[in-house]
N, C-alpha and C positions, 0 to 999 in steps of 0.2 A: 920519213916525214921531215919537211923543212922546218927549221926553227925560225921564229919571227924575232926581229931585233927592234929595239926602240930607235926611232928617228931622232938623232942627236940635234939636228937643226930645229925640229919641232920642240924639243925640250928646251933649247936655248930661247926660242920665241916665248914660250910660256914663262920662263924665269924673268925675261925682260919685261913682259906684261905685268907680272906680279910686282917687280921693282917699281914700275911707273905708278901702279896703284898705291904702293906703299908710300911713295914720295908725296902723292896727292893727299893721302890720308894724314901723313905726318904734318903737312903744311896746315891742313884744316885744324888739327889738334893744337898745333903751335899757336895759330891765330886765336882760337877759342881760349887757350890758356892765358894769353896776355890780356884778352878782353875781361875775363873773369878775375884775373889777378888785379887789374885796375879797379874793378868794382869792389873786390874784397879789401884792397888797400884803403879805399875811401871809407868803407864801412868800419874797418878795424881802427883806423886813425881817429874816427869820430864817435865810435861807440864803445869799443873794448878798452882803448887806452885813454879813457876820459878822465884824466887826472890833471890837476892844475899845472903840472910840469909841462904838459903838452899844449897848454893854452897860450898861444902867442898874443892874442888879443881877447879881452874879456870885458863885456858890458853888462851891468846888473840893472834889473827893473827898467827895461827899455823896449822900444818898438822898432821894428825893421820892416821896410816896404820894398816889394819887388815890382819892377816895371818891365814891360815889353812894348817896343815901338812907341815909347813915350807915354804909354797908358798904364795905369795902375793894374797890377796883376794879382797881388796878394799883400796882406799886411799881418804881421805876427807881433803880439805883445807877450813877453816872457820875463821870468825872474832873472834868467841868465842867458846871454847870447855870447858865443865865443868862436874863435877861428883857430885852427891848428896849422899844421905844416902845409896842408893843401889849400892854396889860396882861393880855389873855386868852391870850397865847402864852408858853410857856416852851420853851427849847431845851436839850437835853442832848447832849453830845458825848462820844465815846469811852465808850460804854455798857459797863460791866463786868458787870452782871447786871440782870435784870429778871424780873418775874413778872406774870401776868394771872390774876385770880381769878373764879370763878363766884359765883352768888348765895348759895352756902352757905359762902363763904370758903375754898374749896379751890382749890389751884393747878391751872390748866389749861394754861398756857403757862409754861415755866420756862427757866432758864439763858439768858435773853434777852441777846444781845449785838448791838451795832449800831454803825455809824459815827456816826450821829446820829439823834435822835428829836425831833420837834416835838410838844409837848403843848398841845392847844387846850382851854382851860377852858370856852369857850362851847359848842363842839360835842361836848365830852367824848370827844375822839378823840386817837389817837396816830398819827403818821406817821413812818416810819423808812426808813433807807437801809442797804444792805449788812447784811441781817438773818441771824442764825443763832440758832435757838432749838429747844426741845424741846416736843412735844405729849405730855402725860401720859395714860397709860391709867388709867382709873378704873373701879372695880367698883361698880355701883349696888346699894344695899341699901335696902329699905323697912323702916323701924323706927318703930313708933308713928305711921304715916301720914306720916312725914317722910323725904324722899329724901336720903340721905347719900351721900357719895362719898369714896373714899380712893385714894391714889396707888399704883399698882402699879409698883414701881421696875424690874421686869424687862421692862416693855413701854412703850417710848417711840418717838416718831417725830421724827426730826431734820429741820428745814426750813431751807433756805438760799434767800434770794431777794435781788434787788437793791432791792426796795421792799416796804413793808408799810403797811397802814392798819387801825387798830383803832377800832371805834365802841362806846363805852360804853353808849349807849342800846339798841342792838340786840344787843349782846354778840356781834358778829361781827368776825372778823379776815380781812383779804384780803392774800394774798401774791401778788406779781406780778412779771413781768419776770425771766425766767430762773430758774424755781423748781426746786429739787432737793429731793426728799423721800427720806430714807434710813431704812430699818428693817433691822437686821441687815446682811446682805450684799447686800440688794436696794436699788436706787435707782429713783426715778420722776422723769422729766423732763417738765415741762409749762410753760405760760406763766402760769397763774393757779390759785390754790387759795383757796376760801372755806371758813372754819372757823366753824361754829356752836358757840360756846364753851359754851353751856348744854347742848346735846345731845352735845357732843364728837364731832361728825361733820364730816369734811372732804369738800368737793365739788370735783371736777375736771371742769369743763364744757368744757374745751378738749382737743384731741387730746393724748394722753400716750404715753410710751414707758417701760416698766418693764424694767430690766436686772438680771438675777440673775447668779450665778456661772456657770450653765450654761443659761440661757434668756433669751429676749427676748419681751415681750408688748407689743402696742400696741393702741390703741382710741380711740374718740371721747370717752367719758365714764367717770368712776370716782367711786364714793362709798365713803369709808373710815369704817367705824363703829369708832372708836378704842377705846371701852370694851368693845364686844362682840367685838372681835378678828376682824372679817371685812370683806371688801371686795366691792363689786359693780362689774363692768366691763361696759360696754355699748357697742354700736355698732361693727360692723366689727372684731371682735376677731381679732387675728392673732398667733399664737405660733410661735416657732422655737426648737428645741433642736439645736445642732450635734452631729454624730456624735463620739463619744468612744471612743478605743481603750482597752479594759479589759484590763489585763495579768494580773489575778488569774484564774488558770486554774481556781480552785475554783468560780467562777461558771459557771452553765450556758452552754454554747457558743452556744445559740440566743439567749439574753439578751445575750451579748456581741456577737453579730452584729447584733441589733436596735439596740442602743445605739451601734454603730459608724456607723450611717447617720443622716443628717440627718432630723429629724422636724418636721412642720409641723402647725399647728392653726388651724382657722377656725371661728368661731361668732358668734352674735349677742349672747350674754350669758354671763358667767362670774362665778361667786361663789366667792371664795377664803376659807376659814375656817381660822384658826390656833389655835383654842382647845386648851388643855391639851397644848401641844407636839405636836399632831397636825394635819397638813395634810389638808384635805378640799376638794375642788373639785366644783362643780356647773356643768354646761354646758346651754345651751338654744339652740335655733334654728339650723338649717342647719349642724350640727356635721360637720366633716370632719377626720379625723386621717390624715395620709399620709406615706409614705416613697416613694422613687423607684420601687419595684416593687409597692407595695400601698397601699390606702386603705380606710378604713371611715367610713361616714356614718350619721347618725341625728338625731333631733330633741331628745332629752333624755338627758343623761349625767351620771355622777358618778365620782369617783375618791377612794377612801379610802386615803391614803398609809400610815397606821398598820397597817391590815389588808391592804394591797396588793390592794385589790378594785376592779375596774373594771366599771361597769354602763352599758349603752347601750340606750335604749328608743325605739320607734316609728320605722317606716320604715328599718329597718337595711339597709344595702347594703355588702357587702365585695367589693372587687375585688382580685385578686392575679394576678400574672403566672405564678406557680406556687405549690405548697404545700410546697416543700422546707424552708422555715423552720419548719415544724411538727415535723419529725422530725430527730433528731441525725444528723449526717453519717455516722457509723460505722454506725448502724442502717440508714440509707437505702441505703448501698452494699452492705449485707449482704442486702437483700431479694432473694428469688428469684422471687416472684410478678410476672410481667410486667405483669398488669393493674393491680396496685397501683402499680408503678413508673411506668407510663404516666400514671395518674391524678394522681400527685404532680407530674408535670412539666407538666401542662396549665394554661392560664389558667382561672381559676375565679371565678364570681360567686355570692355568697350573699345571699339576701334573707330577712328574718325580722322578728319583732316585738320581740325582746329578746335581748341577749347579756349574760351574766355571766361575767367571767373572774376567778377566784380564783388569784392568782399564788402565794400561800403553799401552797395545796393542789395547785396545778398542774392545776386542773379548769376547763373551759370548758363552759357550758351555753347552748345556743341554743334559744329558745322561740318558738313561734307562727308558723304559715304559712310554714314553711321551704321555700325553693326554692334548690337548688344546681344550677348550670348549668356544664357543660363542653361542649366542641364535640361530644363523642360521647355525652353522657348528660344526663339531668335527674333529680333526686332531690327528692321531696316528703316531708315528715314534720311532725308536730306538735311534736316536740322532738328535739334532738340533744345528746348529752353526749360530751365528750372528756376522758378521764382520762389525763394524760400519764405519770403514774407507772406505769400499767399498760399503756400503749400500746393503749388500748381505745376504739373509737368505737362509740357506741350510737345507733340511730335508733328513736324511739318514736312510736306512734300514726299510723294512716293512712299508712303508708310506701308510697311508690310509686317504683319505679326504672324508667326507660325508657332503653334503650340502643340507639343507632343507629336510633331511631324505630320499631323493630320488636320487639325483645326487651323484655318487660314482666314486672315482679315486683311484687306487692302483698302486704302483710302488716301486722302490728302491731308487730313487733320485729325489728330487724336488729342483729347484733353483728359488728364487724370487729376481730379480734385481730391487731394489726400485728406482735407478737412471733412468734406462731405462723403468721402469714399465713393465717388461717382466717376463714371467712365463715359466720355462723350466722343462720338465719331461723326465726321462730316465729310462731304464732297467725294463723289465717285466711290461710294462704299460698296464693296463686294465681300461676301463672307462665305465660308465653306466650313461646315461643322460635321464631324462624324459622330453619330449617336451610338454609344456603345450599349450593346444589349446585355442585360444582367444575366449572369449564368444561373441555370436552374440548379437548385441545391441537390436535387435528386440525381443529376447527371454527374 
């Protein structure tokens, strides 16, 4: 058997290739080393060796202003401002106040307070620790083709973070490491926030948790449009409102019972608008709102808090262990019609295209391809209306009721008056009933 030998030329080629790769990698490491060495040197000179021996210039209780293209960029007021060996670096300590401006000279970040700030003249940046500041709400106005902005003192967002970096060239500010954003009575907790100072938009690209006085919402991402007073929440949105005991007996007992139970929300997207002191919520994607004994699902939804109006669209599915929550307890106990009593106590599924619930008028409208299922019956219709003030249920259009799989009723209109416990049927009525024969006891 012939022995195989290594090809020395091939081996030489491999070694040469490895040498080339090694040289390239070495160059990359060397460049990276000097880059980080410079960054570390600035940091060390201005933070770790912060002794008066290293202060070449020192100014107490003073204000310093940064400019870009002859326009004011930022302004810092501090107890102490000093320069060390690096002429491009200034350090401010015990920041009393600070402001950041947009290209129009308007304040976008104000009431800036910090433990310390490093001002880099070369990179036109600010780096700070232990930050507390306000993001201003501005109203955009187009006047003679010039975009102007003014501060709305009633709408501000407070940000606290352990660290901050502002870049003058890109007009972006980054808050990171334990960020807390507060507006009104709500707080948002996350790890990083990027603020586009020209557009006045805040981006939260890390998971967040929003805590209000009576709710909690979490998700993967959030965008806050500060000027336009709305926010977009995206990715695995989960909401929770704990049950609350309402002692005001003037409020409808069914509302008190609903609010006494824990409520959960799931969806893919949520838009929260707060314009003109009116809350408006838009929901999209795999929406599920649930309590322990009932749930409703759909694809697109909205809630208008000012008008107390809830709308849910597309692939509606409601599941309920019973329907007792629809009718006041006193009225429910007074019912004499055994069939109505039985139906209220049965587990129910409702499928439809759309639901509109007007809480002010106490009217619910269910629209499109309605299918109501209980264990002993199925009901189809084009539309169903429930008027709570009149205790009236109306089924409209292509109504079909099948009971016990044998009794059938078709028509165009059905009215169920729960007060009178009466059942009305009109228009193109057809019925089919199977009369069951009693079994002979002797058989």
